[in-house]
Each structure stands twice: as C-alpha cells, then as structure tokens.
PyMOL CGO cylinders between C-alpha atoms (Angstrom):
from pymol import cmd
from pymol.cgo import CYLINDER

trace = [
    CYLINDER, 19.61, 28.96, -12.99, 15.83, 31.17, -13.00, 0.3, 1, 1, 1, 1, 1, 1,
    CYLINDER, 15.83, 31.17, -13.00, 14.34, 27.52, -14.31, 0.3, 1, 1, 1, 1, 1, 1,
    CYLINDER, 14.34, 27.52, -14.31, 15.81, 25.60, -11.18, 0.3, 1, 1, 1, 1, 1, 1,
    CYLINDER, 15.81, 25.60, -11.18, 14.47, 28.79, -8.96, 0.3, 1, 1, 1, 1, 1, 1,
    CYLINDER, 14.47, 28.79, -8.96, 11.12, 28.56, -10.86, 0.3, 1, 1, 1, 1, 1, 1,
    CYLINDER, 11.12, 28.56, -10.86, 10.65, 25.04, -10.19, 0.3, 1, 1, 1, 1, 1, 1,
    CYLINDER, 10.65, 25.04, -10.19, 11.30, 25.49, -6.20, 0.3, 1, 1, 1, 1, 1, 1,
    CYLINDER, 11.30, 25.49, -6.20, 8.94, 28.16, -5.68, 0.3, 1, 1, 1, 1, 1, 1,
    CYLINDER, 8.94, 28.16, -5.68, 6.71, 26.55, -7.62, 0.3, 1, 1, 1, 1, 1, 1,
    CYLINDER, 6.71, 26.55, -7.62, 7.65, 22.93, -5.78, 0.3, 1, 1, 1, 1, 1, 1,
    CYLINDER, 7.65, 22.93, -5.78, 7.22, 25.30, -2.55, 0.3, 1, 1, 1, 1, 1, 1,
    CYLINDER, 7.22, 25.30, -2.55, 4.10, 26.98, -3.41, 0.3, 1, 1, 1, 1, 1, 1,
    CYLINDER, 4.10, 26.98, -3.41, 2.00, 24.11, -4.31, 0.3, 1, 1, 1, 1, 1, 1,
    CYLINDER, 2.00, 24.11, -4.31, 3.41, 21.60, -1.56, 0.3, 1, 1, 1, 1, 1, 1,
    CYLINDER, 3.41, 21.60, -1.56, 0.84, 22.43, 0.97, 0.3, 1, 1, 1, 1, 1, 1,
    CYLINDER, 0.84, 22.43, 0.97, -1.79, 21.18, -1.37, 0.3, 1, 1, 1, 1, 1, 1,
    CYLINDER, -1.79, 21.18, -1.37, -3.37, 17.70, -1.14, 0.3, 1, 1, 1, 1, 1, 1,
    CYLINDER, -3.37, 17.70, -1.14, -4.01, 16.72, -5.36, 0.3, 1, 1, 1, 1, 1, 1,
    CYLINDER, -4.01, 16.72, -5.36, -6.24, 13.75, -4.06, 0.3, 1, 1, 1, 1, 1, 1,
    CYLINDER, -6.24, 13.75, -4.06, -9.83, 14.50, -2.94, 0.3, 1, 1, 1, 1, 1, 1,
    CYLINDER, -9.83, 14.50, -2.94, -12.45, 11.97, -1.36, 0.3, 1, 1, 1, 1, 1, 1,
    CYLINDER, -12.45, 11.97, -1.36, -14.65, 10.42, -3.88, 0.3, 1, 1, 1, 1, 1, 1,
    CYLINDER, -14.65, 10.42, -3.88, -18.08, 10.60, -2.56, 0.3, 1, 1, 1, 1, 1, 1,
    CYLINDER, -18.08, 10.60, -2.56, -19.10, 6.81, -1.72, 0.3, 1, 1, 1, 1, 1, 1,
    CYLINDER, -19.10, 6.81, -1.72, -15.34, 6.78, -1.08, 0.3, 1, 1, 1, 1, 1, 1,
    CYLINDER, -15.34, 6.78, -1.08, -16.15, 8.73, 2.63, 0.3, 1, 1, 1, 1, 1, 1,
    CYLINDER, -16.15, 8.73, 2.63, -17.59, 5.44, 4.91, 0.3, 1, 1, 1, 1, 1, 1,
    CYLINDER, -17.59, 5.44, 4.91, -14.41, 3.74, 4.07, 0.3, 1, 1, 1, 1, 1, 1,
    CYLINDER, -14.41, 3.74, 4.07, -12.02, 3.36, 6.95, 0.3, 1, 1, 1, 1, 1, 1,
    CYLINDER, -12.02, 3.36, 6.95, -8.65, 2.81, 7.24, 0.3, 1, 1, 1, 1, 1, 1,
    CYLINDER, -8.65, 2.81, 7.24, -7.34, 0.68, 10.30, 0.3, 1, 1, 1, 1, 1, 1,
    CYLINDER, -7.34, 0.68, 10.30, -4.17, 0.10, 11.20, 0.3, 1, 1, 1, 1, 1, 1,
    CYLINDER, -4.17, 0.10, 11.20, -1.02, -2.20, 9.69, 0.3, 1, 1, 1, 1, 1, 1,
    CYLINDER, -1.02, -2.20, 9.69, -1.52, -5.39, 11.72, 0.3, 1, 1, 1, 1, 1, 1,
    CYLINDER, -1.52, -5.39, 11.72, -5.04, -4.00, 13.63, 0.3, 1, 1, 1, 1, 1, 1,
    CYLINDER, -5.04, -4.00, 13.63, -7.17, -7.92, 13.72, 0.3, 1, 1, 1, 1, 1, 1,
    CYLINDER, -7.17, -7.92, 13.72, -9.22, -8.27, 10.80, 0.3, 1, 1, 1, 1, 1, 1,
    CYLINDER, -9.22, -8.27, 10.80, -11.83, -10.59, 12.39, 0.3, 1, 1, 1, 1, 1, 1,
    CYLINDER, -11.83, -10.59, 12.39, -15.56, -10.58, 11.12, 0.3, 1, 1, 1, 1, 1, 1,
    CYLINDER, -15.56, -10.58, 11.12, -14.17, -9.12, 7.55, 0.3, 1, 1, 1, 1, 1, 1,
    CYLINDER, -14.17, -9.12, 7.55, -14.45, -10.40, 4.20, 0.3, 1, 1, 1, 1, 1, 1,
    CYLINDER, -14.45, -10.40, 4.20, -11.41, -10.04, 1.96, 0.3, 1, 1, 1, 1, 1, 1,
    CYLINDER, -11.41, -10.04, 1.96, -12.22, -8.01, -0.93, 0.3, 1, 1, 1, 1, 1, 1,
    CYLINDER, -12.22, -8.01, -0.93, -8.58, -8.23, -2.47, 0.3, 1, 1, 1, 1, 1, 1,
    CYLINDER, -8.58, -8.23, -2.47, -5.67, -6.19, -2.58, 0.3, 1, 1, 1, 1, 1, 1,
    CYLINDER, -5.67, -6.19, -2.58, -5.43, -2.31, -4.29, 0.3, 1, 1, 1, 1, 1, 1,
    CYLINDER, -5.43, -2.31, -4.29, -2.17, -0.72, -5.41, 0.3, 1, 1, 1, 1, 1, 1,
    CYLINDER, -2.17, -0.72, -5.41, -2.34, 3.18, -4.99, 0.3, 1, 1, 1, 1, 1, 1,
    CYLINDER, -2.34, 3.18, -4.99, 0.31, 5.79, -6.27, 0.3, 1, 1, 1, 1, 1, 1,
    CYLINDER, 0.31, 5.79, -6.27, 1.05, 9.34, -6.30, 0.3, 1, 1, 1, 1, 1, 1,
    CYLINDER, 1.05, 9.34, -6.30, 4.09, 11.60, -7.28, 0.3, 1, 1, 1, 1, 1, 1,
    CYLINDER, 4.09, 11.60, -7.28, 6.66, 11.64, -4.23, 0.3, 1, 1, 1, 1, 1, 1,
    CYLINDER, 6.66, 11.64, -4.23, 8.67, 14.24, -5.44, 0.3, 1, 1, 1, 1, 1, 1,
    CYLINDER, 8.67, 14.24, -5.44, 8.69, 17.19, -8.02, 0.3, 1, 1, 1, 1, 1, 1,
    CYLINDER, 8.69, 17.19, -8.02, 12.24, 17.61, -10.06, 0.3, 1, 1, 1, 1, 1, 1,
    CYLINDER, 12.24, 17.61, -10.06, 14.74, 17.60, -7.34, 0.3, 1, 1, 1, 1, 1, 1,
    CYLINDER, 14.74, 17.60, -7.34, 12.54, 18.49, -4.44, 0.3, 1, 1, 1, 1, 1, 1,
    CYLINDER, 12.54, 18.49, -4.44, 10.79, 15.37, -1.79, 0.3, 1, 1, 1, 1, 1, 1,
    CYLINDER, 10.79, 15.37, -1.79, 7.28, 16.06, -1.09, 0.3, 1, 1, 1, 1, 1, 1,
    CYLINDER, 7.28, 16.06, -1.09, 6.36, 15.97, 2.99, 0.3, 1, 1, 1, 1, 1, 1,
    CYLINDER, 6.36, 15.97, 2.99, 5.89, 12.30, 3.39, 0.3, 1, 1, 1, 1, 1, 1,
    CYLINDER, 5.89, 12.30, 3.39, 2.68, 12.52, 5.76, 0.3, 1, 1, 1, 1, 1, 1,
    CYLINDER, 2.68, 12.52, 5.76, 1.06, 14.75, 2.58, 0.3, 1, 1, 1, 1, 1, 1,
    CYLINDER, 1.06, 14.75, 2.58, 2.20, 11.87, -0.01, 0.3, 1, 1, 1, 1, 1, 1,
    CYLINDER, 2.20, 11.87, -0.01, 0.67, 9.11, 3.05, 0.3, 1, 1, 1, 1, 1, 1,
    CYLINDER, 0.67, 9.11, 3.05, -2.65, 11.06, 3.12, 0.3, 1, 1, 1, 1, 1, 1,
    CYLINDER, -2.65, 11.06, 3.12, -2.60, 10.92, -0.45, 0.3, 1, 1, 1, 1, 1, 1,
    CYLINDER, -2.60, 10.92, -0.45, -1.82, 7.64, -1.06, 0.3, 1, 1, 1, 1, 1, 1,
    CYLINDER, -1.82, 7.64, -1.06, -4.68, 6.56, 1.90, 0.3, 1, 1, 1, 1, 1, 1,
    CYLINDER, -4.68, 6.56, 1.90, -7.91, 8.75, 0.36, 0.3, 1, 1, 1, 1, 1, 1,
    CYLINDER, -7.91, 8.75, 0.36, -6.79, 6.97, -3.37, 0.3, 1, 1, 1, 1, 1, 1,
    CYLINDER, -6.79, 6.97, -3.37, -6.98, 3.08, -1.68, 0.3, 1, 1, 1, 1, 1, 1,
    CYLINDER, -6.98, 3.08, -1.68, -10.59, 4.58, -0.02, 0.3, 1, 1, 1, 1, 1, 1,
    CYLINDER, -10.59, 4.58, -0.02, -11.18, 6.13, -3.19, 0.3, 1, 1, 1, 1, 1, 1,
    CYLINDER, -11.18, 6.13, -3.19, -10.61, 2.05, -5.03, 0.3, 1, 1, 1, 1, 1, 1,
    CYLINDER, -10.61, 2.05, -5.03, -12.33, -0.07, -2.43, 0.3, 1, 1, 1, 1, 1, 1,
    CYLINDER, -12.33, -0.07, -2.43, -16.38, 0.84, -3.41, 0.3, 1, 1, 1, 1, 1, 1,
    CYLINDER, -16.38, 0.84, -3.41, -15.66, -0.67, -6.46, 0.3, 1, 1, 1, 1, 1, 1,
    CYLINDER, -15.66, -0.67, -6.46, -14.68, -3.96, -4.89, 0.3, 1, 1, 1, 1, 1, 1,
    CYLINDER, -14.68, -3.96, -4.89, -17.34, -3.48, -2.27, 0.3, 1, 1, 1, 1, 1, 1,
    CYLINDER, -17.34, -3.48, -2.27, -14.79, -2.99, 0.31, 0.3, 1, 1, 1, 1, 1, 1,
    CYLINDER, -14.79, -2.99, 0.31, -15.36, -0.70, 3.42, 0.3, 1, 1, 1, 1, 1, 1,
    CYLINDER, -15.36, -0.70, 3.42, -12.18, -1.22, 4.95, 0.3, 1, 1, 1, 1, 1, 1,
    CYLINDER, -12.18, -1.22, 4.95, -8.25, -1.16, 3.18, 0.3, 1, 1, 1, 1, 1, 1,
    CYLINDER, -8.25, -1.16, 3.18, -5.71, -1.91, 5.86, 0.3, 1, 1, 1, 1, 1, 1,
    CYLINDER, -5.71, -1.91, 5.86, -1.78, -0.48, 4.75, 0.3, 1, 1, 1, 1, 1, 1,
    CYLINDER, -1.78, -0.48, 4.75, 0.29, -3.89, 3.97, 0.3, 1, 1, 1, 1, 1, 1,
    CYLINDER, 0.29, -3.89, 3.97, 3.29, -1.87, 4.13, 0.3, 1, 1, 1, 1, 1, 1,
    CYLINDER, 3.29, -1.87, 4.13, 5.05, 1.38, 4.07, 0.3, 1, 1, 1, 1, 1, 1,
    CYLINDER, 5.05, 1.38, 4.07, 5.13, 3.79, 1.39, 0.3, 1, 1, 1, 1, 1, 1,
    CYLINDER, 5.13, 3.79, 1.39, 8.16, 3.48, -1.21, 0.3, 1, 1, 1, 1, 1, 1,
    CYLINDER, 8.16, 3.48, -1.21, 8.91, 6.10, -4.11, 0.3, 1, 1, 1, 1, 1, 1,
    CYLINDER, 8.91, 6.10, -4.11, 4.74, 7.11, -3.75, 0.3, 1, 1, 1, 1, 1, 1,
    CYLINDER, 4.74, 7.11, -3.75, 3.83, 3.61, -4.33, 0.3, 1, 1, 1, 1, 1, 1,
    CYLINDER, 3.83, 3.61, -4.33, 1.58, 1.70, -1.74, 0.3, 1, 1, 1, 1, 1, 1,
    CYLINDER, 1.58, 1.70, -1.74, -0.92, -1.48, -1.36, 0.3, 1, 1, 1, 1, 1, 1,
    CYLINDER, -0.92, -1.48, -1.36, -3.75, -1.79, 0.68, 0.3, 1, 1, 1, 1, 1, 1,
    CYLINDER, -3.75, -1.79, 0.68, -5.74, -4.94, 1.50, 0.3, 1, 1, 1, 1, 1, 1,
    CYLINDER, -5.74, -4.94, 1.50, -9.19, -3.78, 0.97, 0.3, 1, 1, 1, 1, 1, 1,
    CYLINDER, -9.19, -3.78, 0.97, -12.41, -6.02, 3.47, 0.3, 1, 1, 1, 1, 1, 1,
    CYLINDER, -12.41, -6.02, 3.47, -15.89, -5.50, 3.71, 0.3, 1, 1, 1, 1, 1, 1,
    CYLINDER, -15.89, -5.50, 3.71, -16.12, -5.86, 7.72, 0.3, 1, 1, 1, 1, 1, 1,
    CYLINDER, -16.12, -5.86, 7.72, -19.34, -6.03, 9.85, 0.3, 1, 1, 1, 1, 1, 1,
    CYLINDER, -19.34, -6.03, 9.85, -19.67, -2.72, 11.62, 0.3, 1, 1, 1, 1, 1, 1,
]
cmd.load_cgo(trace, "trace")
C-alpha cells in the first residue's frame, strides 16, 4: 500500500513536468495541422516518435503527451533536412507518426 501511495504521489508531482526539451536547431521547425495543404513542400520522409503515456497505473495528461510527441518530431526534422512536420494520425499509447517536409517559407 505504501509503495502504491508513493508511486501515485510521484506521478502527481511529475505530471506537470515536461520531459522533452526542444533542440536548438529544431526551434525553426513548424508543425502543421493534419490534412493541411503541403503544396510547395517536398516530402523528406516520416518520423515515428514515442513517449511514456502512463506511469504505473497513472495515465499522463494527453495534451502534455501530444506536446512532447510534437517536440520529438520537431527535434528529428533537421536530421532529414525538413523544416515542417505534420501528424499522420492521433497518438496511440504514446506513439505517433509524422510526415516531414521541406517547405518554402
């Protein structure tokens, strides 16, 4: 019981923390909405990213998970010479795929 209470307290205390930091070179990478036009963009590939979506029996805030997934996708984009990422589907169990594009600004 004490272990469960400690785990729950830890999960609550860390639920407000952001675990994923934006890389300096990813600061210029933008995220566009699913289904948004990519006219004038060259597809550079796809990136798959994942984060912990739960801690023991505690489900993390879905908005925070989504934000961290976007940050990870933005961090990956410069490695494939992309400056724009677009979610291909909603996150599932802390996993998400993004299309990566090189777009004229």
